[in-house]
All heavy atoms as an XYZ file, in Angstrom:
986
protein
N      78.767     -0.194     49.025
C      77.994     -1.339     49.765
C      77.130     -0.744     50.875
O      76.088     -1.234     51.139
C      79.067     -2.240     50.405
C      78.655     -3.493     51.085
S      77.825     -4.455     49.725
C      77.821     -5.972     50.520
N      77.528      0.461     51.366
C      76.644      1.037     52.419
C      75.443      1.516     51.761
O      74.424      1.458     52.525
C      77.370      2.309     53.033
C      78.466      1.773     54.140
O      78.458      0.661     54.485
O      79.509      2.546     54.232
N      75.410      1.968     50.665
C      74.175      2.429     49.967
C      73.163      1.374     49.750
O      72.036      1.513     49.918
C      74.443      3.212     48.700
O      74.981      2.337     47.747
N      73.670      0.173     49.436
C      72.823     -0.998     49.214
C      72.235     -1.477     50.546
O      70.916     -1.695     50.601
C      73.673     -2.218     48.546
C      72.773     -3.498     48.527
C      74.152     -1.833     47.274
N      73.016     -1.477     51.640
C      72.472     -1.780     52.905
C      71.500     -0.780     53.328
O      70.483     -1.083     54.037
C      73.568     -1.910     53.997
C      74.423     -3.175     53.824
O      73.909     -4.102     53.311
N      75.571     -3.157     54.363
N      71.717      0.512     53.083
C      70.811      1.509     53.380
C      69.478      1.496     52.709
O      68.376      1.569     53.361
C      71.425      2.925     53.111
O      70.624      3.951     53.353
N      69.494      1.113     51.330
C      68.311      0.897     50.649
C      67.602     -0.247     50.988
O      66.354     -0.284     51.215
C      68.619      0.689     49.231
C      69.036      2.053     48.425
C      69.466      1.748     46.991
C      67.849      2.954     48.415
N      68.221     -1.354     51.471
C      67.555     -2.543     51.948
C      66.904     -2.267     53.269
O      65.741     -2.668     53.506
C      68.595     -3.684     52.129
N      67.607     -1.508     54.179
C      66.998     -1.174     55.444
C      65.767     -0.387     55.285
O      64.717     -0.458     55.890
C      67.963     -0.487     56.316
O      69.185     -1.303     56.490
C      67.524     -0.165     57.772
N      65.919      0.685     54.307
C      64.803      1.541     54.065
C      63.659      0.898     53.494
O      62.510      1.128     53.840
C      65.322      2.754     53.241
C      64.305      3.828     52.972
C      64.788      4.912     52.125
O      65.686      4.668     51.375
N      64.236      6.097     52.325
N      63.845     -0.125     52.522
C      62.788     -0.843     52.019
C      62.083     -1.769     53.018
O      60.849     -1.777     52.967
N      62.830     -2.265     53.901
C      62.323     -3.116     55.039
C      61.441     -2.313     55.883
O      60.263     -2.720     56.378
C      63.338     -3.933     55.770
O      64.139     -4.629     54.898
C      62.720     -4.697     56.770
N      61.960     -1.217     56.206
C      61.240     -0.244     57.100
C      60.001      0.203     56.427
O      58.863      0.287     57.100
C      62.065      0.930     57.451
O      61.389      1.992     58.152
N      59.934      0.472     55.086
C      58.764      1.053     54.430
C      57.715     -0.253     54.322
O      56.558      0.082     54.600
C      59.181      1.417     53.042
O      60.056      2.513     53.087
C      57.892      1.905     52.313
N      58.121     -1.319     54.052
C      57.208     -2.471     53.996
C      56.693     -2.802     55.438
O      55.471     -3.052     55.442
C      57.962     -3.746     53.496
C      57.226     -5.115     53.384
C      56.029     -4.952     52.516
C      58.083     -6.192     52.996
N      57.498     -2.709     56.416
C      56.905     -2.857     57.742
C      55.776     -1.884     58.051
O      54.882     -2.174     58.664
C      58.085     -2.820     58.710
O      57.679     -2.895     60.036
N      56.096     -0.596     57.753
C      55.169      0.523     57.999
C      53.775      0.283     57.176
O      52.675      0.387     57.816
C      55.755      1.825     57.548
O      56.965      2.097     58.318
C      54.834      2.932     57.849
N      53.976     -0.071     55.984
C      52.803     -0.487     55.234
C      51.895     -1.630     55.773
O      50.709     -1.493     55.925
C      53.109     -0.694     53.737
C      51.987     -1.154     53.028
C      53.740      0.606     53.154
N      52.521     -2.670     56.148
C      51.897     -3.821     56.698
C      51.159     -3.338     57.983
O      50.043     -3.682     58.400
C      52.844     -4.990     56.983
C      53.205     -5.617     55.606
C      52.251     -6.067     57.768
C      54.382     -6.559     55.717
N      51.870     -2.633     58.861
C      51.347     -2.164     60.082
C      50.146     -1.314     59.901
O      49.078     -1.450     60.570
C      52.531     -1.263     60.919
O      53.551     -2.168     61.198
C      51.859     -0.835     62.208
N      50.237     -0.272     59.031
C      49.122      0.519     58.684
C      47.851     -0.341     58.172
O      46.730     -0.161     58.587
C      49.377      1.585     57.650
C      48.243      2.416     57.194
C      50.468      2.514     58.419
N      48.230     -1.254     57.254
C      47.069     -2.183     56.755
C      46.446     -3.020     57.890
O      45.144     -2.969     57.977
C      47.579     -3.066     55.641
C      46.652     -4.048     55.300
C      48.018     -2.207     54.379
N      47.194     -3.501     58.719
C      46.625     -4.203     59.887
C      45.856     -3.356     60.815
O      44.740     -3.782     61.365
C      47.724     -4.991     60.574
C      48.281     -6.210     59.906
C      49.472     -6.865     60.807
C      47.150     -7.238     59.928
N      46.428     -2.185     61.056
C      45.734     -1.137     61.877
C      44.297     -0.829     61.280
O      43.250     -0.836     61.941
C      46.650      0.006     61.991
C      45.967      1.179     62.927
C      45.845      1.051     64.186
C      45.653      2.422     62.355
N      45.264      2.214     64.601
C      45.252      3.166     63.576
C      45.671      3.068     61.130
C      44.784      4.427     63.413
C      45.190      4.375     61.106
C      44.816      5.114     62.217
N      44.220     -0.550     60.019
C      42.966     -0.120     59.242
C      41.984     -1.363     59.405
O      40.755     -1.095     59.787
C      43.173      0.276     57.955
C      41.930      0.353     57.130
C      43.963      1.655     57.893
N      42.531     -2.597     59.075
C      41.660     -3.762     59.099
C      41.107     -4.033     60.671
O      39.878     -4.383     60.757
C      42.399     -4.953     58.588
C      42.685     -5.075     57.154
C      43.482     -6.150     56.671
C      41.266     -5.116     56.437
N      41.861     -3.776     61.617
C      41.507     -3.970     62.978
C      40.493     -2.983     63.318
O      39.407     -3.257     64.021
C      42.686     -3.802     63.933
O      43.686     -4.771     63.553
C      42.277     -4.120     65.334
N      40.559     -1.720     62.821
C      39.527     -0.703     63.088
C      38.176     -1.074     62.382
O      37.081     -0.958     62.982
C      39.987      0.735     62.599
C      41.153      1.297     63.356
C      38.769      1.733     62.456
C      41.780      2.554     62.848
N      38.235     -1.575     61.155
C      37.049     -1.953     60.464
C      36.420     -3.096     61.190
O      35.172     -3.342     61.342
C      37.375     -2.372     59.081
C      37.741     -1.118     58.166
C      36.129     -3.056     58.385
C      38.478     -1.366     56.835
N      37.199     -4.233     61.702
C      36.708     -5.407     62.472
C      36.128     -4.980     63.746
O      35.016     -5.460     64.105
C      37.886     -6.352     62.570
N      36.765     -4.007     64.450
C      36.212     -3.473     65.708
C      34.916     -2.895     65.448
O      33.911     -3.080     66.162
C      37.215     -2.667     66.465
O      38.372     -3.372     66.639
C      36.663     -2.312     67.824
N      34.750     -2.054     64.385
C      33.651     -1.366     64.065
C      32.426     -2.386     63.825
O      31.382     -2.197     64.322
C      33.858     -0.565     62.751
C      32.645      0.328     62.337
C      31.436     -0.046     61.742
C      32.709      1.740     62.147
N      30.785      0.968     61.418
C      31.526      2.225     61.663
C      33.775      2.712     62.453
C      31.270      3.595     61.385
C      33.497      3.974     62.150
C      32.235      4.378     61.713
N      32.790     -3.377     63.051
C      31.760     -4.551     62.791
C      31.409     -5.263     64.098
O      30.225     -5.501     64.229
C      32.263     -5.523     61.828
C      32.525     -4.758     60.263
C      33.031     -5.748     59.353
N      32.429     -7.067     59.326
C      31.578     -7.603     58.498
N      31.332     -6.859     57.470
N      31.112     -8.712     58.621
N      32.336     -5.438     64.991
C      31.995     -6.121     66.243
C      30.973     -5.255     66.949
O      29.980     -5.690     67.607
C      33.197     -6.366     67.093
C      34.107     -7.464     66.460
C      32.892     -6.714     68.532
C      35.524     -7.516     67.031
N      31.217     -3.988     67.077
C      30.334     -2.980     67.739
C      28.856     -3.159     67.181
O      27.941     -3.023     67.827
C      30.849     -1.649     67.912
C      31.893     -1.516     68.967
C      32.871     -2.346     69.107
C      31.945     -0.385     69.689
C      33.852     -2.143     70.152
C      32.771     -0.145     70.713
C      33.752     -1.041     70.996
O      34.657     -0.884     71.857
N      28.887     -3.064     65.781
C      27.468     -3.100     65.041
C      26.858     -4.380     65.250
O      25.703     -4.492     65.567
C      27.727     -2.895     63.543
C      28.091     -1.361     63.337
C      28.271     -1.085     61.785
O      28.499     -2.081     61.041
O      28.098      0.020     61.466
N      27.678     -5.573     65.442
C      27.012     -6.857     65.674
C      26.296     -6.761     67.069
O      25.310     -7.465     67.415
C      28.025     -7.970     65.758
C      28.421     -8.273     64.305
C      29.533     -9.479     64.435
C      30.033     -9.890     63.100
N      30.992    -11.136     63.290
N      26.993     -6.048     68.025
C      26.422     -5.849     69.337
C      25.388     -4.809     69.559
O      25.177     -4.342     70.715
C      27.606     -5.781     70.342
N      24.903     -4.344     68.348
C      23.908     -3.243     68.437
C      24.473     -1.943     69.146
O      23.656     -1.246     69.748
C      22.582     -3.676     69.158
C      21.898     -4.774     68.470
O      22.008     -4.798     67.158
O      21.282     -5.647     69.118
N      25.654     -1.675     68.782
C      26.260     -0.342     69.196
C      26.604      0.303     67.840
O      26.921     -0.345     66.853
C      27.494     -0.563     69.974
C      27.200     -1.073     71.418
C      26.438     -0.175     72.269
O      26.619      1.079     72.193
N      25.591     -0.757     73.157
N      26.657      1.611     67.849
C      27.042      2.364     66.685
C      28.589      2.116     66.445
O      29.299      2.159     67.341
C      26.777      3.926     66.936
N      28.962      1.819     65.108
C      30.366      1.429     64.871
C      31.239      2.443     65.169
O      32.387      2.331     65.508
N      30.796      3.814     65.053
C      31.738      4.993     65.280
C      32.359      5.026     66.521
O      33.375      5.565     66.841
C      31.069      6.285     64.762
C      29.829      6.660     65.670
C      28.559      6.399     65.324
C      29.889      7.274     66.920
N      27.726      6.706     66.316
C      28.431      7.446     67.187
C      30.777      7.705     67.741
C      28.001      7.923     68.501
C      30.402      8.324     68.973
C      29.096      8.452     69.398
N      31.505      4.438     67.533
C      31.943      4.491     69.030
C      33.224      3.670     69.046
O      33.955      3.847     70.021
C      30.839      3.797     69.773
C      29.662      4.612     69.983
C      28.559      3.997     70.750
C      27.282      4.765     70.838
N      26.346      4.170     71.785
N      33.591      2.736     68.158
C      34.785      1.997     68.315
C      36.094      2.807     67.948
O      37.170      2.284     68.227
C      34.832      0.785     67.396
O      34.768      1.230     66.003
N      35.998      3.870     67.392
C      37.263      4.677     67.002
C      37.524      5.847     68.024
O      38.499      6.518     67.768
C      37.087      5.179     65.628
C      35.890      6.105     65.516
C      36.985      4.064     64.570
C      35.813      6.817     64.021
N      36.767      6.063     69.070
C      37.003      7.053     69.936
C      37.741      6.510     71.151
O      37.262      5.743     71.885
C      35.704      7.839     70.460
C      35.005      8.304     69.220
C      35.963      8.800     71.437
C      33.603      8.969     69.468
N      38.958      6.998     71.443
C      39.787      6.333     72.499
C      39.098      6.563     73.888
O      38.348      7.635     74.076
C      41.026      7.267     72.486
C      41.157      7.692     71.104
C      39.663      7.957     70.598
N      39.204      5.680     74.781
C      38.647      5.479     76.011
C      37.200      5.288     76.046
O      36.639      4.372     76.659
C      38.935      6.840     76.934
C      40.494      6.897     77.092
C      38.307      6.653     78.278
C      40.953      8.108     77.869
N      36.421      6.100     75.206
C      34.908      5.802     75.113
C      34.741      4.364     74.454
O      33.827      3.686     74.861
C      34.317      6.924     74.291
C      32.841      6.649     74.112
C      31.910      6.781     75.276
C      32.182      6.562     72.918
C      30.539      6.623     75.128
C      30.810      6.348     72.757
C      30.021      6.526     73.918
O      28.708      6.286     73.736
N      35.468      3.899     73.517
C      35.334      2.708     72.856
C      35.720      1.590     73.993
O      34.938      0.633     73.839
C      36.342      2.542     71.715
O      37.711      2.603     72.188
N      36.568      1.785     74.892
C      36.723      0.866     75.890
C      35.486      0.752     76.800
O      35.088     -0.376     77.270
C      38.056      1.200     76.769
C      39.234      1.103     75.936
O      39.298      0.251     75.020
O      40.175      1.895     76.219
N      34.927      1.926     77.181
C      33.724      1.945     77.873
C      32.643      1.071     77.265
O      31.904      0.307     77.863
C      33.302      3.367     78.144
C      31.963      3.474     78.834
C      31.743      3.371     80.067
C      30.918      3.898     77.978
C      30.466      3.380     80.754
C      29.612      4.045     78.503
C      29.489      3.721     79.862
O      28.165      3.982     80.509
N      32.562      1.338     75.908
C      31.499      0.579     75.218
C      31.739     -0.789     75.107
O      30.802     -1.755     75.239
C      31.197      1.255     73.709
C      30.910      2.685     73.875
C      30.301      0.408     72.945
C      29.494      2.845     74.512
N      32.976     -1.173     75.083
C      33.260     -2.692     75.153
C      32.885     -3.347     76.392
O      32.426     -4.368     76.369
C      34.849     -2.906     74.785
C      35.199     -4.330     74.573
C      36.498     -4.497     74.171
N      36.816     -3.816     72.896
C      37.434     -4.479     71.938
N      37.881     -5.649     72.046
N      37.569     -3.878     70.671
N      33.051     -2.633     77.344
C      32.600     -3.126     78.764
C      31.162     -3.214     78.755
O      30.532     -4.225     79.399
C      33.126     -2.311     79.865
C      34.586     -2.775     80.321
C      35.595     -2.255     79.622
C      34.704     -3.663     81.341
C      36.925     -2.545     80.112
C      35.998     -4.048     81.694
C      37.080     -3.514     81.095
N      30.407     -2.274     78.224
C      28.929     -2.302     78.119
C      28.440     -3.567     77.277
O      27.494     -4.277     77.658
C      28.326     -1.120     77.476
C      28.281      0.154     78.404
C      27.606      1.233     77.818
C      26.145      0.997     77.505
N      25.353      2.150     77.025
N      29.237     -3.853     76.328
C      28.870     -5.004     75.320
C      29.228     -6.290     76.134
O      28.342     -7.281     76.085
C      29.777     -5.063     74.090
C      29.279     -3.938     73.132
C      29.744     -6.352     73.470
C      30.408     -3.650     72.000
N      30.153     -6.439     77.028
C      30.486     -7.647     77.603
C      30.040     -7.833     78.988
O      29.645     -8.884     79.494
C      32.092     -7.828     77.544
O      32.712     -6.702     78.219
C      32.622     -8.000     76.181
N      29.999     -6.796     79.770
C      29.708     -6.866     81.307
C      28.299     -6.334     81.537
O      27.886     -6.319     82.625
C      30.570     -6.064     82.137
C      31.991     -6.800     82.416
C      33.100     -6.512     81.614
C      32.123     -7.658     83.419
C      34.231     -7.205     81.754
C      33.264     -8.373     83.604
C      34.404     -8.118     82.866
N      27.542     -5.790     80.510
C      26.332     -5.145     80.618
C      26.306     -3.818     81.228
O      25.435     -3.080     81.288
C      25.317     -6.088     81.327
C      24.977     -7.253     80.616
C      23.875     -8.028     81.367
N      23.659     -9.421     80.795
C      22.810    -10.060     81.244
N      22.122     -9.816     82.365
N      22.541    -11.269     80.625
N      27.543     -3.450     81.899
C      27.543     -2.199     82.495
C      29.067     -1.650     82.138
O      30.028     -2.255     82.325
C      27.581     -2.289     84.015
O      27.910     -1.124     84.598
N      29.067     -0.487     81.733
C      30.400      0.129     81.301
C      31.144      0.636     82.535
O      32.247      0.878     82.393
N      30.574      0.503     83.743
C      31.292      1.107     84.937
C      32.471      0.109     85.368
O      33.386      0.475     86.059
C      30.352      1.229     86.045
C      29.414      2.430     85.724
C      28.046      2.384     85.406
C      29.804      3.852     85.611
N      27.643      3.546     85.135
C      28.569      4.501     85.280
C      30.989      4.456     85.741
C      28.685      5.954     85.090
C      30.949      5.886     85.547
C      29.786      6.476     85.162
N      32.362     -1.200     84.938
C      33.403     -2.028     85.108
C      34.675     -1.483     84.473
O      35.883     -1.952     84.918
C      33.273     -3.466     84.620
C      32.282     -4.283     85.544
C      30.980     -4.265     85.210
C      32.810     -4.929     86.608
C      30.121     -5.140     86.045
C      31.952     -5.623     87.444
C      30.566     -5.795     87.164
N      34.630     -0.697     83.523
C      35.750     -0.024     82.842
C      36.721      0.695     83.743
O      37.928      0.614     83.601
C      35.162      1.024     81.790
C      36.202      1.843     81.286
C      37.162      1.653     80.432
C      36.057      3.304     81.642
C      37.975      2.458     79.938
C      36.859      4.200     81.238
C      37.849      3.837     80.326
N      36.120      1.215     84.945
C      36.956      2.002     85.840
C      37.882      1.057     86.549
O      38.972      1.534     86.993
C      35.882      2.599     86.815
C      35.095      3.772     86.371
C      34.115      4.309     87.339
C      35.988      4.832     85.745
N      37.513     -0.151     86.633
C      38.522     -1.079     87.222
C      39.799     -1.280     86.491
O      40.869     -1.842     86.973
C      37.865     -2.620     87.498
C      36.580     -2.530     88.359
C      35.832     -3.898     88.321
C      36.881     -2.207     89.797
N      39.807     -0.972     85.296
C      41.089     -1.054     84.391
C      42.085     -0.102     84.796
O      43.203     -0.164     84.549
C      40.646     -0.871     82.929
C      39.896     -1.923     82.234
S      40.744     -3.551     82.258
C      41.962     -3.232     81.029
N      41.741      0.869     85.757
C      42.747      1.837     86.214
C      43.316      1.485     87.469
O      44.290      2.184     88.010
C      42.030      3.219     86.343
C      41.566      3.816     85.123
C      40.242      3.878     84.650
C      42.447      4.394     84.249
C      39.808      4.357     83.577
C      42.072      4.998     83.060
C      40.749      4.992     82.671
N      43.031      0.369     87.919
C      43.633     -0.290     89.197
C      44.799     -1.200     88.837
O      44.424     -2.310     88.199
C      42.580     -0.948     90.081
C      41.555      0.109     90.481
C      43.249     -1.467     91.378
C      40.328     -0.654     91.194
N      45.948     -0.883     89.239
C      47.109     -1.784     88.676
C      46.886     -3.156     89.261
O      46.303     -3.449     90.320
C      48.238     -1.105     89.447
C      47.970      0.264     89.637
C      46.455      0.340     89.875
N      47.370     -4.151     88.555
C      47.306     -5.565     88.866
C      45.949     -6.041     88.598
O      45.783     -7.075     87.892
C      47.935     -5.961     90.193
C      47.849     -7.503     90.268
C      49.387     -5.534     90.390
N      44.924     -5.437     89.184
C      43.462     -5.884     88.941
C      43.161     -5.717     87.483
O      42.433     -6.541     86.970
C      42.589     -5.059     89.843
C      41.047     -5.384     89.736
C      40.758     -6.851     90.062
C      40.322     -4.361     90.582
N      43.776     -4.734     86.889
C      43.437     -4.490     85.439
C      43.832     -5.664     84.542
O      43.167     -5.959     83.616
C      44.091     -3.190     84.954
C      45.652     -3.252     84.912
O      46.288     -4.220     85.532
N      46.218     -2.177     84.453
N      44.794     -6.489     84.834
C      45.266     -7.710     84.177
C      44.071     -8.618     84.237
O      43.690     -9.346     83.195
C      46.550     -8.204     84.704
C      47.583     -7.240     84.417
C      46.837     -9.517     84.118
C      48.920     -7.530     85.142
N      43.536     -8.791     85.392
C      42.475     -9.780     85.691
C      41.175     -9.320     84.967
O      40.521    -10.178     84.217
C      42.057     -9.930     87.217
C      40.981    -10.956     87.360
C      43.377    -10.588     87.999
N      40.847     -8.129     85.036
C      39.682     -7.545     84.316
C      39.868     -7.700     82.812
O      38.924     -7.947     82.176
C      39.439     -6.063     84.815
C      39.184     -6.015     86.212
C      38.415     -5.348     83.912
C      37.968     -6.740     86.707
N      41.118     -7.429     82.271
C      41.316     -7.632     80.808
C      41.041     -9.080     80.447
O      40.427     -9.215     79.401
C      42.712     -7.158     80.535
C      43.056     -7.514     79.100
C      42.575     -6.478     78.061
C      43.870     -8.580     78.662
C      42.890     -6.762     76.752
C      44.227     -8.742     77.369
C      43.753     -7.815     76.454
O      43.912     -8.124     75.069
N      41.534    -10.010     81.233
C      41.309    -11.417     80.829
C      39.795    -11.762     80.861
O      39.276    -12.418     80.031
C      42.152    -12.279     81.844
C      43.530    -12.203     81.530
C      41.644    -13.733     81.580
C      44.527    -12.860     82.552
N      39.104    -11.142     81.888
C      37.753    -11.471     81.943
C      36.963    -10.800     80.819
O      36.008    -11.346     80.286
C      37.234    -10.806     83.375
C      37.566    -11.558     84.528
S      37.079    -10.759     86.173
C      35.436    -10.743     85.954
N      37.422     -9.543     80.421
C      36.713     -8.995     79.333
C      36.928     -9.690     78.029
O      35.859     -9.878     77.364
C      37.496     -7.498     79.255
C      37.032     -6.686     77.959
C      35.615     -6.252     78.100
C      38.016     -5.594     77.773
N      38.048    -10.148     77.860
C      38.283    -11.026     76.547
C      37.528    -12.308     76.626
O      36.986    -12.783     75.589
C      39.815    -11.352     76.357
C      40.637    -10.048     76.241
C      40.337     -9.208     75.078
O      39.168     -9.019     74.675
N      41.315     -8.628     74.485
N      37.427    -12.874     77.800
C      36.599    -14.135     77.944
C      35.095    -13.851     77.702
O      34.440    -14.519     77.009
C      36.736    -14.612     79.383
C      36.063    -16.009     79.485
O      36.157    -16.901     78.591
N      35.423    -16.251     80.655
N      34.620    -12.871     78.251
C      33.144    -12.393     78.031
C      32.948    -11.997     76.616
O      31.863    -12.277     76.043
C      32.786    -11.274     78.926
C      32.613    -11.753     80.480
C      32.050    -10.715     81.226
C      31.235    -11.177     82.491
N      30.170    -11.783     82.174
N      33.863    -11.326     75.895
C      33.746    -10.973     74.628
C      33.606    -12.249     73.704
O      32.778    -12.375     72.855
C      34.871    -10.134     74.071
C      34.825     -9.600     72.651
C      33.492     -8.656     72.418
C      36.008     -8.945     72.201
N      34.568    -13.182     73.922
C      34.552    -14.482     73.315
C      33.027    -15.202     73.392
O      32.463    -15.707     72.534
C      35.666    -15.297     73.646
N      32.726    -15.232     74.665
C      31.451    -15.928     74.989
C      30.235    -15.209     74.375
O      29.256    -15.842     73.961
C      31.153    -16.015     76.389
C      32.116    -17.139     77.175
C      31.810    -17.070     78.715
C      32.620    -18.180     79.291
N      32.276    -18.143     80.783
N      30.308    -13.926     74.319
C      29.114    -13.061     73.689
C      28.985    -13.463     72.279
O      27.934    -13.170     71.689
C      29.460    -11.639     73.849
N      30.054    -14.024     71.599
C      29.826    -14.270     70.209
C      29.902    -15.891     70.004
O      30.164    -16.353     68.961
C      30.951    -13.531     69.373
C      30.635    -12.252     69.103
C      31.246    -11.177     70.153
C      29.905    -11.710     68.171
C      30.844     -9.960     69.875
C      29.536    -10.389     68.031
C      29.976     -9.487     68.855
N      29.769    -16.590     71.093
C      29.600    -18.014     71.022
C      30.909    -18.813     70.999
O      30.815    -19.985     70.559
N      31.890    -18.237     71.449
C      33.182    -18.975     71.406
C      33.646    -19.434     72.902
O      33.008    -18.894     73.823
C      34.270    -18.157     70.924
C      34.039    -17.697     69.495
N      34.347    -18.738     68.292
C      33.516    -16.654     68.849
C      33.952    -18.218     67.310
N      33.486    -16.937     67.480
N      34.623    -20.173     72.940
C      35.087    -20.773     74.212
C      36.483    -20.224     74.667
O      36.829    -19.158     74.175
N      37.018    -21.031     75.546
C      38.354    -20.615     76.143
C      39.438    -20.462     75.018
O      40.298    -19.677     75.169
C      38.700    -21.550     77.288
C      39.886    -20.984     78.089
C      39.002    -22.944     76.792
C      39.537    -19.778     78.839
N      39.417    -21.219     73.956
C      40.316    -21.259     72.915
C      40.476    -19.867     72.294
O      41.509    -19.241     71.980
N      39.249    -19.320     72.091
C      39.005    -18.152     71.362
C      39.514    -16.936     72.373
O      40.111    -15.989     71.947
C      37.683    -17.843     70.804
C      37.571    -16.955     69.760
C      37.748    -17.381     68.516
C      37.399    -15.584     69.936
C      37.564    -16.505     67.451
C      37.237    -14.754     69.008
C      37.373    -15.094     67.590
N      39.137    -17.089     73.703
C      39.706    -16.242     74.605
C      41.132    -16.059     74.780
O      41.689    -15.019     74.679
C      39.184    -16.663     76.091
O      37.715    -16.713     76.094
C      39.704    -15.662     77.351
N      41.749    -17.228     74.604
C      43.189    -17.237     74.738
C      43.835    -16.608     73.421
O      44.812    -15.798     73.445
C      43.809    -18.625     74.886
C      43.589    -19.302     76.052
C      44.048    -20.790     76.172
C      44.346    -18.529     77.249
N      43.162    -16.756     72.315
C      43.518    -16.112     70.982
C      43.368    -14.609     71.156
O      44.196    -13.811     70.694
N      42.210    -14.112     71.767
C      42.035    -12.565     71.930
C      43.182    -12.172     72.955
O      43.321    -10.883     72.772
C      40.648    -12.432     72.519
C      39.539    -12.555     71.591
C      38.146    -12.481     72.237
C      39.567    -11.376     70.511
N      43.567    -12.913     73.831
C      44.487    -12.439     74.738
C      45.837    -12.353     74.145
O      46.695    -11.442     74.327
C      44.584    -13.279     76.080
C      43.306    -12.945     76.882
C      45.788    -12.954     76.940
C      43.110    -13.974     77.933
N      46.382    -13.448     73.410
C      47.724    -13.570     72.988
C      47.969    -13.116     71.529
O      49.095    -12.684     71.086
C      48.365    -14.911     73.220
C      48.443    -15.385     74.562
C      47.607    -16.221     75.181
C      49.322    -14.644     75.510
C      47.593    -16.575     76.551
C      49.497    -15.051     76.742
C      48.590    -15.986     77.343
N      46.886    -13.156     70.736
C      46.946    -12.649     69.297
C      45.760    -11.694     69.110
O      44.816    -12.039     68.210
C      46.931    -13.890     68.387
C      48.110    -14.855     68.513
C      47.810    -16.128     67.568
C      49.388    -14.229     67.970
N      45.639    -10.670     69.832
C      44.346     -9.752     69.690
C      44.048     -9.371     68.324
O      42.852     -9.281     67.939
C      44.654     -8.766     70.574
C      46.141     -8.620     70.839
C      46.596    -10.076     70.643
N      45.015     -8.918     67.596
C      44.754     -8.422     66.111
C      44.045     -9.559     65.314
O      43.055     -9.285     64.667
C      45.992     -7.898     65.468
O      46.664     -6.861     66.291
C      45.699     -7.301     64.062
N      44.752    -10.631     65.178
C      44.174    -11.683     64.427
C      42.759    -12.190     64.894
O      41.884    -12.271     64.055
C      45.244    -12.927     64.496
C      44.682    -14.133     63.820
C      44.655    -13.869     62.279
C      45.662    -15.387     64.071
N      42.568    -12.246     66.179
C      41.267    -12.825     66.608
C      40.198    -11.717     66.629
O      39.005    -11.976     66.495
C      41.444    -13.474     68.066
C      41.986    -14.717     67.942
C      43.269    -15.094     67.772
C      41.070    -15.851     68.022
C      43.711    -16.401     67.664
C      41.538    -17.148     67.861
C      42.795    -17.409     67.681
N      40.621    -10.411     66.652
C      39.598     -9.342     66.415
C      39.209     -9.277     64.989
O      38.048     -9.148     64.715
C      40.301     -8.006     66.769
O      40.722     -7.965     68.218
C      39.423     -6.853     66.560
N      40.176     -9.534     64.147
C      39.703     -9.781     62.703
C      38.832    -10.798     62.398
O      37.776    -10.802     61.702
C      41.025     -9.872     61.814
C      41.876     -8.623     61.749
C      43.216     -8.991     61.004
C      41.308     -7.515     60.997
N      39.057    -11.911     63.056
C      38.213    -13.129     62.846
C      36.965    -12.870     63.470
O      35.787    -13.059     62.750
C      38.834    -14.340     63.598
C      40.064    -14.885     62.932
C      37.745    -15.533     63.811
C      40.972    -15.894     63.677
N      36.806    -12.284     64.641
C      35.566    -11.983     65.240
C      34.737    -10.914     64.378
O      33.489    -10.885     64.285
C      35.785    -11.390     66.664
C      34.598    -11.470     67.651
C      34.121    -12.863     67.792
C      35.054    -10.945     69.017
N      35.424     -9.920     63.850
C      34.726     -8.908     63.085
C      34.241     -9.326     61.833
O      33.133     -8.906     61.228
N      34.915    -10.180     61.108
C      34.676    -10.579     59.705
C      33.918    -11.986     59.562
O      33.649    -12.252     58.500
C      35.875    -10.493     58.854
C      36.411     -9.129     58.624
C      37.543     -8.630     59.249
C      35.696     -8.277     57.825
C      38.044     -7.352     59.007
C      36.188     -7.026     57.697
C      37.231     -6.421     58.275
N      33.751    -12.681     60.741
C      33.034    -13.866     60.546
C      31.464    -13.684     60.643
O      31.126    -12.490     60.831
C      33.543    -15.011     61.493
C      33.233    -14.665     62.929
O      32.490    -13.824     63.334
N      33.925    -15.445     63.830
N      30.796    -14.704     60.664
C      29.368    -14.609     60.634
C      28.781    -14.867     62.027
O      27.447    -15.037     62.180
C      28.661    -15.523     59.664
O      29.085    -16.912     59.972
N      29.555    -14.793     63.022
C      28.953    -15.039     64.363
C      27.996    -13.977     64.750
O      28.173    -12.784     64.399
C      30.059    -15.154     65.488
C      30.965    -16.307     65.282
O      30.640    -17.364     64.753
O      32.202    -16.190     65.705
N      26.996    -14.333     65.642
C      26.055    -13.250     66.054
C      26.331    -12.965     67.535
O      26.729    -13.877     68.270
C      24.601    -13.693     65.783
O      24.362    -14.901     66.511
C      24.298    -13.718     64.278
N      25.985    -11.882     67.931
C      26.145    -11.392     69.265
C      25.059    -12.030     70.118
O      23.814    -12.000     69.781
C      26.066     -9.867     69.443
C      26.100     -9.283     70.746
C      27.263     -9.376     71.466
C      24.955     -8.716     71.250
C      27.306     -8.693     72.744
C      24.996     -8.038     72.560
C      26.145     -8.185     73.338
O      26.283     -7.708     74.524
N      25.454    -12.672     71.220
C      24.459    -13.198     72.222
C      24.755    -12.418     73.337
O      25.817    -12.531     74.142
C      24.756    -14.617     72.316
C      24.656    -15.441     71.041
C      25.542    -16.670     71.190
O      25.877    -17.101     72.285
N      25.740    -17.269     70.001
N      23.771    -11.712     73.984
C      23.958    -10.915     75.261
C      24.588    -11.804     76.289
O      24.118    -12.871     76.639
C      22.621    -10.316     75.635
C      22.839     -9.070     76.487
C      23.168     -7.866     75.882
C      22.538     -9.040     77.820
C      23.447     -6.793     76.604
C      22.659     -7.873     78.553
C      23.121     -6.658     77.930
N      25.647    -11.373     76.902
C      26.437    -12.246     77.922
C      25.594    -12.429     79.128
O      24.740    -11.737     79.468
C      27.625    -11.417     78.203
C      27.276     -9.978     77.825
C      26.279    -10.081     76.741
N      25.920    -13.573     79.769
C      25.190    -14.049     80.916
C      25.704    -13.337     82.246
O      26.788    -13.012     82.298
C      25.330    -15.589     81.125
C      24.727    -16.267     79.927
C      25.201    -17.698     79.987
O      25.786    -18.147     80.923
O      24.966    -18.378     78.952
């Protein structure tokens, strides 16, 4: 009986890992497409920290707002503002902003794979 439970646990773990890797790869592709829609090179989306800087350039017009993410508590407010500006930059409202905040993988996929066009933020 222990071997059956062990196999079931191992199978569940393997399936979970495969699903996680597939979602991770799809998110990378979606983020790449978002950057390209915003007239940035897609490869910039896969470089840690630099990709965050570029996302701030896409949404705030200046990447220097990125430095505010290093200030505790303020970083939460800036993250919410970032997601709101990203949603607005592609013509979406507060509902999409909430989706980007609470279900970021799903809404990143939607933003990357839909036909919305980038509108330079106000």
